[in-house]
C-alpha positions in Angstrom: -53.4 -26.0 -22.5 -52.3 -27.7 -25.8 -48.8 -26.2 -25.5 -48.5 -27.4 -21.9 -49.5 -30.9 -22.9 -47.0 -30.9 -25.8 -44.3 -30.2 -23.2 -45.6 -33.0 -20.9 -46.1 -30.3 -18.2 -48.8 -31.6 -15.9 -48.5 -28.6 -13.5 -48.8 -26.0 -16.3 -51.7 -27.8 -17.9 -53.6 -28.1 -14.6 -52.8 -24.5 -13.8 -54.3 -23.4 -17.2 -57.5 -25.5 -16.6 -57.9 -24.2 -13.0 -57.6 -20.6 -14.3 -60.2 -21.3 -17.0 -62.7 -22.9 -14.7 -62.3 -20.0 -12.3 -63.3 -17.6 -15.1 -65.8 -19.4 -17.2 -68.7 -21.9 -16.9 -67.8 -25.6 -16.7 -69.6 -26.3 -20.0 -67.6 -23.6 -21.8 -64.2 -24.8 -20.6 -65.0 -28.4 -21.4 -66.1 -27.6 -24.9 -63.7 -24.8 -25.8 -60.5 -26.0 -24.1 -60.7 -29.7 -23.5 -62.8 -30.9 -26.5 -61.1 -28.5 -29.0 -57.7 -29.1 -27.5 -58.0 -32.8 -27.8 -59.1 -32.4 -31.4 -56.1 -30.2 -32.1 -53.7 -32.6 -30.5 -55.3 -35.5 -32.5 -54.7 -33.5 -35.7 -51.1 -32.9 -34.8 -50.6 -36.6 -34.3 -52.4 -37.4 -37.6 -50.0 -35.0 -39.4 -47.0 -36.6 -37.6 -46.3 -33.4 -35.7 -46.8 -34.9 -32.3 -46.2 -38.3 -30.7 -48.5 -41.0 -29.4 -47.1 -40.3 -26.0 -48.1 -36.6 -26.2 -51.6 -37.6 -27.3 -52.0 -40.1 -24.5 -50.6 -37.7 -21.9 -53.2 -35.0 -22.9 -56.0 -37.5 -23.1 -55.1 -38.8 -19.6 -55.2 -35.3 -18.2 -58.5 -34.5 -19.9 -60.2 -37.7 -18.9 -59.1 -37.3 -15.3 -60.5 -33.8 -15.1 -63.8 -34.9 -16.6 -64.0 -37.8 -14.2 -63.5 -35.4 -11.2 -66.1 -33.0 -12.5 -68.6 -35.8 -13.0 -68.0 -37.1 -9.5 -68.4 -33.5 -8.1 -71.7 -32.9 -10.0 -74.8 -32.1 -7.9 -77.3 -34.9 -7.2 -79.9 -35.4 -10.0 -82.8 -33.0 -9.8 -84.9 -34.9 -12.4 -86.4 -38.4 -12.2 -85.2 -39.5 -15.6 -82.2 -41.8 -16.1 -79.9 -41.9 -19.1 -77.4 -44.7 -19.6 -74.3 -43.8 -21.6 -71.6 -46.1 -22.9 -69.6 -47.5 -25.8 -70.4 -50.7 -27.6 -67.9 -53.6 -27.8 -64.5 -52.7 -29.3 -65.0 -49.0 -28.8 -62.3 -47.6 -26.5 -62.5 -43.9 -27.1 -64.4 -42.5 -24.1 -63.8 -38.7 -24.2 -67.0 -37.9 -26.0 -69.4 -40.1 -24.0 -67.8 -39.0 -20.7 -68.2 -35.3 -21.7 -71.8 -35.9 -22.8 -72.4 -37.7 -19.4 -71.0 -34.7 -17.5 -73.1 -32.2 -19.4 -76.3 -34.2 -19.1 -75.6 -34.6 -15.3 -75.2 -30.9 -15.0 -78.7 -30.6 -16.6 -80.1 -32.5 -13.6 -80.4 -35.9 -15.1 -79.5 -39.1 -13.4 -76.7 -40.4 -15.7 -75.2 -43.9 -15.5 -71.9 -43.8 -17.3 -70.6 -47.3 -18.3 -67.4 -46.4 -20.1 -65.6 -48.2 -22.9 -66.1 -51.6 -24.6 -69.3 -52.5 -22.8 -70.5 -56.1 -23.6 -74.2 -56.2 -24.7 -75.3 -58.3 -21.8 -73.8 -55.7 -19.4 -75.9 -53.0 -21.1 -79.0 -55.1 -20.9 -78.4 -55.9 -17.2 -77.9 -52.2 -16.3 -81.0 -51.1 -18.3 -83.1 -53.8 -16.6 -81.7 -52.9 -13.1 -82.1 -49.1 -13.3 -85.1 -48.9 -15.6 -83.4 -46.3 -17.8 -85.4 -43.9 -19.9 -82.8 -43.7 -22.7 -79.7 -45.5 -23.8 -77.0 -43.6 -25.5 -74.4 -45.5 -27.6 -71.3 -43.8 -29.0 -69.0 -45.1 -31.7 -66.0 -43.4 -33.3 -64.8 -46.1 -35.8 -66.4 -48.3 -38.5 -65.9 -51.5 -36.6 -67.4 -50.1 -33.4 -70.4 -48.7 -35.5 -71.1 -52.3 -36.5 -71.0 -53.4 -32.9 -73.3 -50.5 -32.0 -75.7 -51.7 -34.7 -75.9 -55.1 -33.1 -76.4 -53.7 -29.6 -79.1 -51.3 -30.9 -81.0 -54.1 -32.6 -81.2 -56.0 -29.3 -82.6 -53.0 -27.5 -85.0 -52.3 -30.4 -86.5 -55.8 -30.1 -87.1 -55.1 -26.4 -88.7 -51.7 -27.3 -86.1 -49.8 -25.3 -85.4 -46.2 -26.6 -81.9 -46.0 -28.1 -80.0 -43.0 -29.4 -76.5 -42.9 -30.8 -73.7 -40.7 -32.3 -70.0 -40.4 -32.8 -67.2 -39.5 -35.2 -68.0 -42.2 -37.7 -71.5 -41.0 -38.3 -70.2 -37.5 -39.1 -67.7 -39.0 -41.6 -70.3 -41.4 -43.1 -73.8 -39.9 -42.7 -75.2 -42.9 -44.7 -74.5 -45.1 -41.6 -77.2 -43.3 -39.7 -79.9 -45.2 -41.6 -78.4 -48.6 -40.7 -78.9 -48.1 -36.9 -82.3 -48.9 -35.2 -82.3 -45.8 -33.1 -82.4 -42.0 -33.0 -79.3 -40.1 -34.2 -78.2 -37.4 -31.9 -76.5 -35.2 -34.5 -72.9 -34.2 -35.3 -72.0 -32.2 -32.2 -72.3 -32.2 -28.5 -74.7 -29.3 -28.5 -77.1 -31.0 -30.9 -76.8 -34.2 -28.9 -77.9 -32.4 -25.7 -80.9 -30.9 -27.4 -81.9 -34.3 -29.1 -81.7 -36.0 -25.7 -84.1 -33.5 -24.2 -86.5 -34.0 -27.1 -86.4 -37.8 -26.7 -87.0 -37.6 -23.0 -90.0 -35.4 -23.6 -91.4 -38.0 -25.9 -90.8 -36.0 -29.1 -89.7 -39.0 -31.1 -89.3 -38.8 -34.9 -89.8 -41.9 -37.0 -86.5 -43.2 -38.5 -85.9 -45.2 -41.6 -83.8 -48.4 -41.4 -81.7 -49.7 -44.3 -80.5 -53.3 -44.2 -77.7 -55.0 -46.1 -78.6 -56.8 -49.3 -78.5 -60.5 -49.8 -75.3 -60.2 -51.8 -73.6 -58.4 -48.9 -74.9 -60.8 -46.3 -73.5 -63.7 -48.3 -70.2 -62.0 -48.7 -70.1 -61.2 -45.0 -70.6 -64.8 -44.0 -68.1 -66.1 -46.6 -65.4 -63.6 -45.5 -65.8 -64.4 -41.8 -65.6 -68.2 -42.6 -62.4 -67.8 -44.8 -60.7 -64.8 -43.2 -57.8 -66.9 -41.7 -57.1 -68.5 -45.1 -57.3 -65.1 -46.9 -54.9 -63.4 -44.5 -52.4 -66.4 -44.7 -52.4 -66.1 -48.5 -51.8 -62.3 -48.3 -48.8 -62.9 -46.1 -47.4 -65.4 -48.6 -48.0 -63.2 -51.6 -46.6 -60.1 -50.0 -43.2 -61.5 -49.3 -41.5 -60.1 -52.4 -42.5 -56.6 -51.5 -40.6 -54.5 -48.9 -43.5 -54.0 -46.5 -42.5 -54.0 -42.8 -43.8 -56.9 -40.8 -45.3 -54.6 -38.2 -47.1 -52.5 -40.8 -48.2 -55.6 -42.7 -49.8 -57.2 -39.6 -51.5 -53.9 -38.6 -52.8 -53.4 -42.1 -54.2 -57.0 -42.4 -56.0 -56.7 -39.0 -57.3 -53.2 -39.7 -58.6 -54.1 -43.2 -60.1 -57.4 -42.2 -62.0 -55.8 -39.4 -63.2 -53.0 -41.6 -64.4 -55.3 -44.4 -66.5 -57.3 -41.9 -68.0 -54.1 -40.5 -68.7 -52.6 -43.9 -70.3 -55.8 -45.2 -72.5 -56.0 -42.1 -73.5 -52.4 -42.6 -74.3 -52.9 -46.3 -71.8 -50.8 -48.2 -68.0 -51.4 -48.8 -67.7 -47.6 -49.4 -67.9 -47.2 -45.7 -64.2 -48.4 -45.6 -63.1 -45.7 -48.0 -63.2 -43.0 -45.4 -61.0 -45.0 -43.1 -58.6 -45.7 -46.0 -58.2 -42.0 -46.7 -57.1 -41.7 -43.1 -54.5 -44.4 -43.7 -53.2 -42.8 -46.9 -52.6 -39.5 -45.2 -50.9 -41.3 -42.3 -48.6 -43.1 -44.7 -47.7 -39.9 -46.4 -46.9 -38.3 -43.1 -44.6 -41.2 -42.3 -43.0 -41.0 -45.8 -44.3 -44.4 -47.0 -44.6 -44.8 -50.8 -48.2 -44.9 -52.1 -47.3 -47.9 -54.2 -47.0 -49.9 -51.0 -50.7 -49.5 -50.3 -51.6 -50.3 -53.9 -49.5 -53.5 -53.8 -51.2 -54.6 -50.6 -54.7 -54.0 -52.0 -54.0 -55.9 -55.2 -52.6 -58.8 -53.2 -55.5 -58.8 -50.8 -57.9 -58.9 -53.8 -56.2 -62.0 -55.2 -56.5 -63.7 -51.8 -60.2 -62.9 -51.6 -60.7 -64.2 -55.1 -58.8 -67.4 -54.3 -60.8 -68.3 -51.2 -64.3 -66.9 -51.7 -64.6 -66.7 -55.5 -68.3 -66.3 -56.3 -69.4 -64.6 -53.1 -66.7 -61.9 -52.6 -67.7 -59.6 -55.5 -68.5 -56.5 -53.3 -65.0 -56.9 -51.6 -63.1 -57.5 -54.9 -64.7 -54.5 -56.6 -63.9 -52.2 -53.8 -60.3 -53.5 -53.4 -59.7 -53.0 -57.1 -60.9 -49.5 -56.9 -58.7 -48.8 -53.9 -55.6 -50.3 -55.6 -56.0 -48.1 -58.6 -56.5 -44.9 -56.6 -53.6 -45.7 -54.2 -51.3 -46.3 -57.2 
C-alpha cells in the first residue's frame, strides 16, 4: 500500500486495500496497513525521502476509506454515546477517525465531530445528545493547550472527559496538566480505557497547574508578542535566513511558547524543536541558522518583557547553545 501511494497510484492502492479487507478483519487492516502505513509515510517525509504531495495523497486515500467504513458500520447495539473530536487548532484527524470507527464496531453510538472543533460546538453537541463520554485528541503542543482549555470547561460541568494523541506520548508529563482521563499511548489501550470509563471504573487523576511565574510570563508574552516578533525580524536581517523559513519559524516558536507557558513547562517545546532540527538537517540547513535565530529571539524577549520572561529566556539560551 505504501509503495502504491508513493507512486500516486490510486487504483493499485485501492486494489491492495480491497484484497486486505477480503482476507482479514476490518480492525486488523486499519491498524496494520492504514495506521502503520501512514506512520511509515510520515517518517519518509520527515527524513526528506518523500514529498508533501505523497503524504497528502496517502492521507486522502486513508481518510476516504475510514469514512466509508464508518458510514457502512452497523447501527449501534449499545445505548451509550461517545463524542469524539479534535480541539481548536488540531487538524490531524486520522487517529480520532480510526478510533471512532473501532468504537462504532464495538456497538457504541459514536458522534464524530472531526478537526478544529470550537469549544461551544463541543458543548452544544454534548448537551444535545447527552453523551456518556467526550474524547479529545491532540497531536501537537499547541493543540494540547487548546485541549486543556476545552477539558477544563467540561470538568466544571462535571462531564466525563478522556484524551490522547501523539504529543502525550512524546511528553508524558503533559498528562497531569489535563483535567480528564488519559487513554494511553496506543489505539488498543484507548479502546480498553474507554470501555472501563463507560463501566464507571474511573481512576482518580492528579492535576498539575502552571506556577505564578509561568502565568505571568504567559500573559506578558501574549501582550508583547507582536513587538517581539517585529524585533526578531529587524535583528535577523544580517543573517541569511530565508524569508519563508523565518516567518514559519517565528509563527511556530511563538505558538509553541504560548502553549508551553500555559501548560507550565518550557521544556515541552524541546521535543518539538528536536523535530525541527532533524527536519533542517534533512533539508541541508546549517545548525548555526537555528542557533542565531534562538539567540536573536532571546534578545527580543529580553527587550520587551524584561523581568517577566525569565522562563522563556532560560529555555531559549539553552536551545541556542545546543543548536550551535
